[in-house]
C-alpha positions in Angstrom: 0.0 0.0 0.0 1.4 3.4 -1.0 1.3 6.2 1.6 2.3 8.9 -0.9 -0.3 11.5 -1.7 -0.4 12.6 -5.3 -0.1 16.3 -6.3 -3.6 16.1 -7.7 -5.0 14.9 -4.4 -3.2 17.6 -2.5 -4.5 20.3 -4.9 -8.1 18.9 -4.6 -7.8 18.9 -0.8 -6.6 22.5 -0.8 -9.4 23.6 -3.0 -11.9 21.7 -0.8 -10.7 23.2 2.5 -10.6 26.7 1.1 -14.0 26.5 -0.5 -17.1 28.0 1.3 -19.3 25.4 -0.3 -21.3 23.3 2.2 -21.6 19.5 1.7 -25.1 18.1 2.3 -25.4 15.9 5.4 -26.5 12.6 4.0 -27.5 11.3 7.4 -29.9 14.2 7.9 -31.2 14.1 4.4 -32.0 10.4 4.4 -33.5 10.3 7.9 -37.1 9.4 7.4 -39.4 11.4 9.6 -42.2 9.4 11.1 -45.2 11.3 12.4 -47.6 9.5 14.7 -51.1 10.5 15.8 -50.8 9.6 19.4 -53.1 9.1 22.4 -52.3 8.4 26.1 -54.0 6.4 28.8 -52.9 6.5 32.5 -53.7 3.4 34.5 -52.5 4.6 37.9 -54.9 3.4 40.6 -56.7 0.8 38.4 -57.2 -2.7 39.5 -56.0 -5.5 37.2 -59.5 -6.1 35.9 -60.2 -2.4 35.4 -56.9 -1.9 33.6 -57.5 -4.9 31.3 -61.0 -3.8 30.4 -60.0 -0.2 29.9 -56.9 -1.0 27.8 -58.9 -3.3 25.5 -61.5 -0.6 24.8 -58.8 2.1 24.5 -56.8 0.2 21.9 -59.9 -0.7 19.8 -61.3 2.9 19.9 -57.9 4.3 19.0 -57.6 2.0 16.0 -61.1 3.0 14.9 -60.0 6.7 15.2 -56.9 6.0 13.1 -54.5 6.7 15.9 -51.0 5.1 15.2 -49.2 5.5 18.5 -50.5 4.8 22.0 -48.7 5.7 25.2 -49.7 3.4 28.0 -48.8 4.7 31.5 -48.9 1.9 34.0 -46.6 3.2 36.7 -43.6 1.3 38.1 -45.5 -0.7 40.7 -43.5 0.9 43.5 -46.7 1.6 45.6 -48.4 -1.7 44.9 -49.9 -3.4 47.9 -49.6 -6.9 46.3 -46.6 -8.0 48.3 -48.9 -8.3 51.3 -50.9 -11.1 49.7 -48.9 -14.4 49.5 -51.3 -15.7 46.8 -50.6 -13.0 44.3 -47.6 -12.9 42.1 -45.4 -9.9 42.9 -44.5 -9.4 39.3 -47.6 -10.4 37.3 -50.0 -8.6 39.5 -48.3 -5.2 38.9 -49.8 -3.4 35.9 -46.4 -2.8 34.4 -46.1 -6.5 33.7 -49.6 -7.8 33.6 -51.1 -5.3 31.1 -48.6 -6.1 28.3 -49.1 -9.8 29.0 -52.9 -9.4 28.7 -52.5 -7.5 25.4 -50.1 -10.1 24.0 -52.5 -12.9 24.9 -55.5 -11.2 23.3 -55.6 -12.3 19.6 -58.1 -9.6 18.6 -55.8 -6.8 19.9 -52.7 -8.4 18.4 -54.3 -8.3 14.9 -54.3 -4.5 15.0 -50.9 -4.0 16.8 -47.8 -3.7 14.8 -45.2 -3.3 17.6 -44.5 -2.5 21.2 -41.7 -0.2 22.5 -40.1 1.3 25.6 -41.4 4.7 26.4 -39.1 7.7 26.4 -38.4 9.4 29.7 -40.7 12.3 28.9 -43.6 9.9 28.3 -43.2 7.9 31.5 -39.9 6.0 31.1 -39.9 2.7 33.0 -43.5 3.2 34.1 -44.9 3.4 30.5 -44.7 1.7 27.1 -45.7 2.4 23.5 -48.0 0.5 21.3 -47.9 1.1 17.6 -51.1 0.3 15.8 -51.4 -1.0 12.2 -52.7 1.4 9.7 -56.5 1.4 9.6 -57.5 1.5 5.9 -61.3 1.3 6.5 -63.3 4.1 4.8 -65.6 6.2 6.9 -69.2 6.6 5.6 
């Protein structure tokens, strides 16, 4: 491998560094911007049954309304009283774990969901998650 730089390359480099011309940022130009219509539900204080019923209705209604991103706030389970009951699972009784499990086991809901994701800190961080809904192509009458 030759480490010698040709005179032409040196001249091209000098022209480039002295030029005021800006190069386009390919990373910025090619970055596809995704825009989501979003909706949020906060399940703090809900029982497991209330949360599951509410989330099922919330997801179906959001899909009908052509919403594409849902923010589900469950909380972190820090104030849960379930550790006092020896017959209740400490993990699965906390909404943070049980709500996603309920959704994944519901075939009707999974037909309209394209993906799940971790929530950004501004949307609830560890105490929340995202649901991305499939595109609803039904025509409104």
